[in-house]
C-alpha positions as CSV (number, residue, x, y, z in Angstrom):
1,X,-32.8,-25.6,-39.1
2,X,-33.5,-26.0,-35.4
3,X,-32.3,-29.6,-35.5
4,X,-29.1,-28.5,-37.2
5,X,-28.6,-25.7,-34.7
6,X,-29.1,-28.0,-31.7
7,X,-26.7,-30.6,-33.2
8,X,-24.1,-27.9,-33.7
9,X,-24.5,-26.7,-30.2
10,X,-24.2,-30.2,-28.8
11,X,-21.0,-30.7,-30.8
12,X,-19.5,-27.5,-29.5
13,X,-20.3,-28.4,-25.9
14,X,-18.9,-32.0,-26.3
15,X,-15.8,-30.6,-27.9
16,X,-15.3,-28.0,-25.1
17,X,-15.8,-30.7,-22.5
18,X,-13.2,-32.9,-24.2
19,X,-10.7,-30.1,-24.3
20,X,-11.3,-29.3,-20.6
21,X,-10.8,-33.0,-19.7
22,X,-7.5,-33.2,-21.7
23,X,-6.2,-30.0,-20.1
24,X,-3.8,-30.7,-17.3
25,X,-3.1,-28.2,-14.5
26,X,0.5,-26.8,-14.5
27,X,2.8,-28.9,-12.3
28,X,3.6,-27.3,-9.0
29,X,7.3,-26.2,-8.7
30,X,9.5,-28.5,-6.7
31,X,11.8,-26.1,-4.7
32,X,14.1,-29.0,-3.5
33,X,14.8,-29.9,-7.1
34,X,15.3,-26.3,-8.0
35,X,17.8,-26.0,-5.2
36,X,19.7,-29.0,-6.4
37,X,19.9,-27.7,-9.9
38,X,21.0,-24.3,-8.6
39,X,23.8,-25.9,-6.5
40,X,25.0,-28.3,-9.2
41,X,24.6,-26.2,-12.3
42,X,24.1,-22.5,-11.6
43,X,26.2,-21.8,-8.5
44,X,29.5,-21.2,-10.3
45,X,28.2,-17.9,-11.7
46,X,25.1,-17.1,-9.6
47,X,26.1,-18.6,-6.2
48,X,24.1,-21.5,-4.7
49,X,21.1,-19.3,-3.9
50,X,21.3,-16.6,-6.5
51,X,22.6,-13.9,-4.1
52,X,25.2,-11.2,-4.6
53,X,27.9,-12.9,-6.6
54,X,30.1,-11.2,-9.2
55,X,28.8,-7.8,-10.4
56,X,28.8,-9.0,-14.0
57,X,26.2,-11.7,-13.2
58,X,22.6,-10.9,-12.2
59,X,21.2,-11.3,-8.7
60,X,18.5,-13.9,-9.1
61,X,17.1,-13.9,-5.5
62,X,13.6,-12.5,-5.3
63,X,13.1,-12.2,-9.1
64,X,9.7,-13.1,-10.5
65,X,9.6,-16.8,-11.4
66,X,7.7,-16.1,-14.7
67,X,10.4,-13.7,-15.7
68,X,13.2,-16.1,-14.9
69,X,11.4,-18.9,-16.7
70,X,10.9,-16.7,-19.8
71,X,14.6,-15.8,-19.9
72,X,15.7,-19.4,-19.5
73,X,13.4,-20.5,-22.3
74,X,14.7,-17.7,-24.5
75,X,18.3,-18.7,-23.8
76,X,17.4,-22.3,-24.6
77,X,15.7,-21.3,-27.9
78,X,18.4,-18.8,-28.9
79,X,16.1,-15.8,-28.8
80,X,18.4,-14.3,-26.2
81,X,22.1,-14.5,-27.1
82,X,24.8,-15.4,-24.5
83,X,27.2,-18.2,-25.2
84,X,27.4,-19.4,-21.6
85,X,23.7,-19.2,-20.9
86,X,22.7,-20.7,-24.3
87,X,24.8,-23.7,-23.5
88,X,23.6,-24.0,-19.8
89,X,19.9,-23.7,-20.7
90,X,20.0,-26.0,-23.7
91,X,19.6,-29.3,-21.7
92,X,17.0,-28.0,-19.2
93,X,13.5,-29.4,-19.3
94,X,10.4,-27.4,-18.7
95,X,10.2,-28.8,-15.2
96,X,13.9,-27.9,-14.6
97,X,13.2,-24.3,-15.6
98,X,10.0,-24.1,-13.5
99,X,11.7,-25.6,-10.5
100,X,14.9,-23.4,-10.5
101,X,13.0,-20.2,-11.3
102,X,10.7,-20.9,-8.3
103,X,13.6,-21.6,-6.1
104,X,15.3,-18.3,-6.8
105,X,12.0,-16.5,-6.5
106,X,11.5,-17.9,-3.0
107,X,14.6,-16.2,-1.7
108,X,14.7,-12.7,-0.2
109,X,17.0,-10.4,-2.2
110,X,19.6,-8.5,-0.1
111,X,19.7,-4.8,-0.5
112,X,22.4,-3.1,-2.6
113,X,23.8,0.4,-2.7
114,X,24.6,3.0,-5.3
115,X,28.4,3.7,-5.8
116,X,28.6,7.0,-7.7
117,X,27.2,9.9,-5.7
118,X,27.7,12.3,-8.6
119,X,25.4,10.4,-10.9
120,X,22.8,9.1,-8.5
121,X,20.6,12.2,-8.7
122,X,20.5,12.0,-12.5
123,X,19.7,8.3,-12.2
124,X,16.8,9.1,-9.8
125,X,15.4,11.7,-12.2
126,X,15.4,9.3,-15.1
127,X,14.0,6.4,-13.1
128,X,11.2,8.4,-11.6
129,X,10.5,10.9,-14.3
130,X,12.1,9.7,-17.6
131,X,13.5,12.2,-20.1
132,X,10.6,14.1,-21.6
133,X,12.4,15.9,-24.5
134,X,13.4,12.5,-25.9
135,X,10.2,10.7,-24.9
136,X,12.1,8.3,-22.6
137,X,9.5,7.0,-20.1
138,X,10.1,6.7,-16.4
139,X,11.5,3.3,-15.4
140,X,9.1,3.3,-12.4
141,X,6.1,3.2,-14.7
142,X,6.9,-0.5,-15.6
143,X,9.3,-1.6,-12.8
144,X,7.4,0.2,-10.0
145,X,8.7,3.0,-7.8
146,X,10.7,0.7,-5.5
147,X,12.0,-1.5,-8.3
148,X,9.9,-4.5,-7.4
149,X,8.6,-4.8,-10.9
150,X,5.3,-6.4,-11.9
151,X,5.0,-10.2,-11.8
152,X,4.7,-11.9,-15.2
153,X,5.3,-8.6,-17.0
154,X,8.4,-6.6,-15.8
155,X,11.4,-7.9,-13.8
156,X,12.4,-6.8,-10.3
157,X,15.3,-4.3,-10.6
158,X,15.8,-2.9,-7.1
159,X,19.2,-3.8,-5.7
160,X,20.5,-5.3,-9.0
161,X,24.2,-5.0,-9.7
162,X,24.8,-1.7,-11.5
163,X,27.4,-3.4,-13.7
164,X,24.9,-5.9,-14.9
165,X,22.1,-3.4,-15.4
166,X,24.5,-1.1,-17.4
167,X,25.6,-4.0,-19.5
168,X,22.0,-5.0,-20.3
169,X,20.9,-1.5,-21.2
170,X,24.0,-1.1,-23.5
171,X,23.1,-4.5,-25.1
172,X,19.5,-3.4,-25.7
173,X,20.8,-0.2,-27.2
174,X,23.2,-1.9,-29.6
175,X,20.7,-4.7,-30.5
176,X,23.0,-7.4,-29.0
177,X,20.1,-8.2,-26.7
178,X,16.9,-8.2,-28.7
179,X,14.3,-10.1,-26.6
180,X,12.4,-7.0,-25.5
181,X,11.2,-4.5,-28.1
182,X,10.2,-1.9,-25.4
183,X,13.6,-2.0,-23.8
184,X,15.4,-1.7,-27.1
185,X,13.3,1.4,-27.8
186,X,14.1,3.0,-24.5
187,X,17.8,2.2,-24.4
188,X,18.2,3.4,-28.0
189,X,17.5,7.0,-26.8
190,X,19.9,7.0,-23.9
191,X,23.6,8.0,-23.8
192,X,26.4,6.3,-21.8
193,X,26.2,8.7,-18.9
194,X,22.4,8.3,-18.5
195,X,22.7,4.5,-18.7
196,X,25.4,4.5,-16.0
197,X,23.4,6.9,-13.8
198,X,20.2,5.0,-13.8
199,X,22.0,1.6,-13.4
200,X,23.7,3.0,-10.3
201,X,20.5,4.4,-8.9
202,X,18.8,1.0,-9.4
203,X,21.5,-0.7,-7.4
204,X,20.5,1.2,-4.3
205,X,16.8,1.1,-4.9
206,X,14.7,-0.6,-2.3
């Protein structure tokens, strides 16, 4: 029995060592290649550095690289539906995605501003305190009080175009965007006015 146990232990150790030897460290992002991809492929919609382009398109500057990479992979795999982005992401390699995500993340996002003074107070209440009677959690709980988000888990929201945020919340509510169960659950309980209010508040958050 002891011999068998020793043999089994040795096999486990050898197997573990072999796996460790085969494992390769993740490639370091190449920001120059990411910039080239941004300029040649992404700039038409997102500007060359992911800054404040058209309100219908997201600001990518300062976004967490893991979040950007996740979205690009899900566009590529069809888990997130958008005809333009599905086509743009399809030919990207893992290295392309890693590089361009790191490039955008390396940029400092510029501040935005709320537009609707009548709704911004409601938006602030929802963002910071949620809506208790419908069990809608505070946005700040996951995306942080200043909208910075939590790397690898929740995206940066602060300063994002209100038009884009409103469109995404509406898509989560309708099921047109289905790549986040928590956000689908939250948005399903919100009406148009609440979505517009919190989107506008987020635009000026910093």
